[in-house]
C-alpha positions in Angstrom: 72.8 170.0 123.0 69.4 170.8 121.7 70.5 170.3 118.1 71.9 167.3 118.5 68.5 165.9 120.2 66.8 166.7 116.9 69.0 165.6 115.0 68.5 162.1 117.1 65.1 162.3 117.5 64.1 162.6 114.1 66.4 159.9 113.2 64.9 157.7 115.3 61.8 158.5 114.3 62.4 157.6 110.5 63.6 154.0 111.6 61.0 151.5 111.5 62.5 149.6 114.1 62.3 152.1 116.6 58.9 152.8 116.1 58.0 149.1 116.4 59.9 149.1 120.0 58.7 152.5 121.2 55.4 152.8 119.7 54.2 149.3 118.3 54.5 147.3 121.2 53.1 148.8 123.9 50.4 149.9 121.7 49.1 146.6 120.2 51.7 143.8 120.5 51.9 144.0 124.8 48.5 143.9 125.2 47.0 141.6 122.5 49.7 138.9 123.7 48.4 139.7 127.7 45.0 139.4 125.7 45.7 136.2 124.3 46.9 134.3 127.2 44.0 135.7 129.4 41.7 134.3 126.5 43.6 130.4 126.6 44.0 130.8 130.4 40.1 131.3 130.7 39.0 129.1 127.7 41.7 126.0 129.8 39.8 126.7 132.9 36.3 126.5 131.5 37.3 123.2 129.5 38.6 122.2 132.7 35.9 122.9 134.8 33.4 121.3 132.5 35.3 118.4 131.9 33.6 114.8 132.6 35.4 112.1 135.0 35.3 108.8 134.9 34.9 106.9 137.9 34.9 104.0 140.0 33.3 103.6 143.5 34.5 100.6 145.5 31.9 99.8 148.4 29.3 102.2 147.3 26.5 100.2 149.3 28.6 101.5 152.6 28.0 105.3 151.7 24.1 105.5 149.4 23.9 109.1 149.9 27.1 110.2 148.7 27.2 107.9 145.7 23.5 109.0 144.8 25.6 112.6 145.2 28.2 111.5 143.2 26.5 109.9 140.2 24.1 112.5 139.7 27.0 115.3 139.6 27.5 116.3 136.0 30.9 116.5 135.9 31.3 112.4 137.0 30.4 109.5 135.1 30.5 106.0 136.6 31.9 103.1 135.0 32.3 99.7 136.3 35.2 97.6 137.7 35.6 94.2 139.5 39.2 96.0 141.0 39.1 96.5 144.5 42.8 97.0 145.4 45.2 100.7 145.3 47.5 99.4 143.5 45.4 97.7 140.6 43.3 101.0 140.3 46.5 103.1 139.6 47.3 100.9 137.3 43.9 101.1 135.5 44.1 105.1 135.7 47.9 105.4 134.3 46.1 102.4 131.6 43.4 105.3 130.8 40.5 102.8 131.8 39.2 106.0 133.9 40.2 108.7 135.8 39.3 108.7 139.1 38.7 105.6 141.7 37.2 106.3 145.4 37.2 103.7 148.0 34.9 103.3 150.8 36.2 100.9 153.7 33.8 97.7 153.9 33.8 98.3 157.2 32.0 102.0 157.0 28.6 102.3 158.3 26.8 105.8 158.0 24.3 104.9 161.2 27.1 103.2 164.0 27.4 104.6 167.0 31.2 104.8 167.6 32.8 108.0 167.1 35.8 106.3 165.2 37.0 108.2 162.3 36.8 106.9 158.9 39.4 107.0 156.1 38.3 107.0 152.9 40.8 107.2 149.5 40.7 109.1 146.5 43.0 107.8 143.7 43.8 110.0 140.5 46.3 111.8 138.7 46.7 115.1 140.7 49.7 116.6 138.6 47.7 119.3 136.8 47.7 122.7 138.3 44.1 122.5 137.5 43.3 119.9 139.9 39.1 119.7 139.2 38.9 116.4 140.5 39.7 116.9 144.0 37.8 120.3 144.0 34.7 118.5 143.0 35.2 115.4 145.5 36.3 117.8 148.1 32.7 119.4 147.5 31.0 116.5 147.4 32.7 115.1 150.7 32.4 118.2 152.3 28.5 118.2 152.6 28.3 114.4 153.2 30.6 114.9 156.0 28.4 117.9 157.1 25.1 115.7 157.3 26.8 112.6 159.4 28.2 115.5 161.8 24.8 116.6 162.6 23.2 113.2 162.7 25.9 111.6 164.8 25.6 114.8 167.2 21.4 114.3 167.2 22.1 110.7 168.3 24.3 111.9 171.1 22.0 114.3 172.5 23.1 117.6 171.0 19.7 119.1 169.4 19.7 120.5 165.9 20.0 124.4 167.4 23.0 123.5 169.0 24.9 121.9 166.5 26.7 124.6 165.1 27.8 125.7 168.5 29.3 122.2 169.1 31.0 122.2 165.5 32.4 125.6 166.1 32.6 126.8 169.2 33.6 130.5 168.2 33.1 132.2 165.3 35.2 135.7 164.3 33.4 138.4 162.7 36.5 140.1 160.5 36.3 143.7 160.0 38.8 145.4 157.8 40.0 148.5 158.4 41.8 148.8 155.0 39.7 150.7 152.4 39.0 149.6 149.3 41.5 151.3 147.5 44.4 150.0 149.9 43.2 146.6 149.3 42.9 147.1 145.1 46.8 148.9 145.7 48.2 145.9 147.8 47.0 143.4 144.7 48.2 145.1 142.0 50.6 148.2 142.9 54.0 146.3 143.2 52.6 144.7 139.7 52.4 148.0 137.9 55.7 149.3 138.7 56.7 145.7 137.5 55.0 146.6 134.2 56.1 150.1 133.9 60.1 150.1 134.5 61.0 147.2 132.5 59.3 149.1 129.6 61.1 152.3 130.5 64.2 150.5 130.1 63.1 148.2 127.4 61.8 151.7 125.5 65.5 153.0 126.0 67.6 150.1 124.8 67.2 150.0 121.3 67.4 153.9 120.2 70.8 154.0 123.2 72.3 150.9 121.0 71.3 152.6 117.4 72.9 156.2 118.7 75.8 154.9 120.6 77.6 151.3 119.0 75.3 151.9 115.7 76.8 155.2 114.8 80.2 153.9 115.3 79.0 151.0 112.7 78.1 153.4 110.6 80.6 155.5 110.8 79.0 158.8 111.5 80.3 159.4 115.0 83.1 160.8 113.6 81.4 163.1 111.4 79.3 164.5 114.1 82.6 165.1 116.5 84.1 167.1 113.8 80.9 169.7 114.4 81.6 172.6 116.0 79.4 171.8 119.0 81.1 170.5 122.8 81.3 166.6 123.0 79.4 167.4 126.6 76.4 168.9 124.5 76.7 166.0 121.7 75.9 162.9 124.6 73.2 165.3 126.6 71.6 165.4 123.4 71.7 161.6 122.8 71.0 160.9 126.3 67.6 163.4 126.1 66.7 161.3 122.9 66.9 157.7 124.9 65.3 159.3 128.3 62.8 160.6 125.7 61.9 157.0 124.2 62.0 155.3 127.3 59.4 157.6 129.1 57.2 157.9 125.7 57.2 154.0 125.9 55.7 153.8 129.4 53.5 156.0 128.7 52.1 154.7 125.7 51.7 151.3 127.0 50.0 152.9 130.0 47.4 154.7 128.0 47.2 151.3 125.5 46.6 148.8 128.4 44.1 151.2 130.1 42.1 151.8 126.9 42.7 148.3 125.9 41.3 147.2 129.7 38.6 149.5 129.4 37.0 148.2 126.5 37.5 144.9 127.6 36.3 145.3 131.2 33.0 147.3 129.4 32.1 144.2 126.9 32.6 141.4 129.5 30.4 143.4 132.2 34.0 143.5 134.6 34.5 147.2 136.3 38.0 146.4 137.8 39.5 148.5 135.7 37.6 151.5 136.4 37.4 150.8 139.6 41.0 150.5 139.7 41.6 153.9 137.7 39.3 156.0 140.0 41.5 155.1 143.1 44.3 157.0 141.1 44.3 161.0 141.1 45.7 163.5 139.3 48.7 164.1 142.0 48.8 160.5 142.3 49.8 159.6 138.4 52.0 163.1 138.9 54.1 161.6 141.0 54.5 158.2 139.6 55.8 160.0 136.7 57.9 162.2 138.9 59.3 158.7 140.2 60.0 157.3 136.7 61.8 160.3 135.7 64.8 159.9 137.4 64.9 156.3 137.2 64.5 156.5 133.4 67.6 158.6 133.4 69.7 156.4 135.2 68.7 153.6 133.1 69.4 155.9 129.7 72.6 157.1 131.2 73.6 153.6 131.7 72.8 152.1 128.5 74.1 155.5 126.6 77.3 154.2 128.7 77.6 150.9 127.6 76.7 151.4 124.0 79.2 154.0 123.9 81.7 151.7 125.2 80.4 148.6 122.7 82.5 148.4 119.5 79.5 147.0 117.7 75.5 146.9 117.8 75.9 143.3 118.8 78.2 144.0 121.2 76.5 146.2 122.8 73.2 143.9 123.0 75.4 141.4 125.1 76.0 144.5 127.5 72.9 145.7 127.9 71.6 142.0 128.1 72.5 141.4 132.0 71.4 145.2 132.9 67.4 144.0 132.3 67.8 140.7 134.4 69.4 143.2 137.2 66.7 145.7 136.8 64.2 142.6 137.3 65.5 141.0 140.5 64.3 144.3 142.8 60.7 144.2 140.8 60.3 140.9 142.5 61.6 141.5 145.3 58.9 144.3 145.6 56.1 142.2 144.6 56.5 139.6 147.6 54.5 140.0 150.6 56.1 142.0 153.6 58.4 144.0 151.7 57.3 147.5 152.9 58.7 150.8 152.2 61.0 152.4 154.9 63.9 153.7 155.2 66.1 151.2 154.4 64.5 149.8 151.2 64.1 153.7 150.0 67.8 154.2 149.8 68.0 150.7 147.0 67.4 151.8 143.7 64.9 150.3 141.6 63.0 148.4 145.0 62.4 152.0 146.2 60.5 153.6 143.3 59.2 150.1 142.9 57.6 150.0 146.6 56.6 154.3 146.1 54.4 153.2 143.4 52.7 151.0 145.2 52.1 152.8 148.3 50.8 155.3 146.0 48.4 153.1 144.3 47.5 152.2 147.8 47.2 155.7 148.9 48.9 155.3 151.9 52.4 157.0 150.7 54.8 158.6 153.5 55.5 162.0 151.8 58.7 162.1 153.8 59.7 158.7 152.7 58.4 159.8 149.0 60.9 162.8 149.1 64.3 160.6 150.3 63.2 158.2 147.2 63.2 161.1 145.0 66.5 162.7 146.2 67.8 159.0 146.5 67.0 158.3 143.0 68.0 161.8 142.0 71.1 161.8 143.2 72.1 158.7 141.6 70.8 159.8 138.3 73.2 162.7 138.5 76.2 160.8 139.0 75.2 158.4 135.9 74.5 161.3 133.7 78.4 162.5 134.8 79.5 159.6 134.3 78.5 159.2 131.0 79.0 162.4 130.1 83.1 162.1 131.2 83.0 158.7 129.7 82.3 160.7 126.1 85.0 162.7 126.5 87.8 159.8 126.3 89.2 158.9 123.0 90.0 155.2 124.2 86.3 154.5 124.6 84.8 156.3 121.3 87.5 154.7 119.2 87.7 151.1 120.8 
């Protein structure tokens, strides 16, 4: 078994494709892609924040204080128009004559004593995900409305020191019982599993296809089978090879993201990564690895079984592709709010590992549930390995 393991591992290390999938992708390409995505998103957000919006304001004389605040705002540039109807203003925005129109009712009076609510109109294209126009306008309107509230209450005889009590009779002081670690873990714990588990699967996929279906195509499987070694030892050696590459890929990814994140965070003055890593102790990291080990064994056995069954490398890719989609489904469920680790979810493969990692990061793990997760995952892994060994014994599978 160990001779087969050493032989397969050595061959994979000589393969440039393997080095790219198992080493280069986790160390450089994935962090680079995520870094570029973050850079682009940050740049787009800054541009949207600094963008100048051309606006028209109808009946500005009815609210001069608001009109002045809008005029002096750095993100708004006033343009003139003779249009007043809402439909005409909408069409002008579509024709790119200006970006936003604010319509103040002609009967609006800031000094009026009545308590009627005035309805203003904000006309613009709100389809953008970064709708900065609404944000800027709402900030200005909130300040203007607050001033009107104070003036009207003062007109009703409410002193300024009691205005806050009238507008907000009850205030709540929120005291969070969750520790800093629990808050961080709740936000990022599920995403750590969402990152690690697919990378374990991806790191095992290519080697599994290469040492199974790939050997069939190269015609080297028959040579291996006539060697004085049992088929069980052969398949277990191949299984350990696939398991090793999956775990190495995940470990390199964690190291890479931690290193790059720390470097970028230090350069940008952001210590989120450092704070996150400080919450995890050696025992927590060991338990995360202990959870990934049997799960990796399940993936390795399943992928190797599919690869052995396939007639060709391309056929193996067709079989293994849907497996990735199936694995992602419980990972997405683990990120959803309200999904917690309990005795029911502890029995669901992949989901139980993802939720356990999340609880470990939060520092709220129930060790009895953790033992149940490890136990159920180990049982499934043992069954998957036994099936893979049995599968490799069948002539109709090996020589389809």
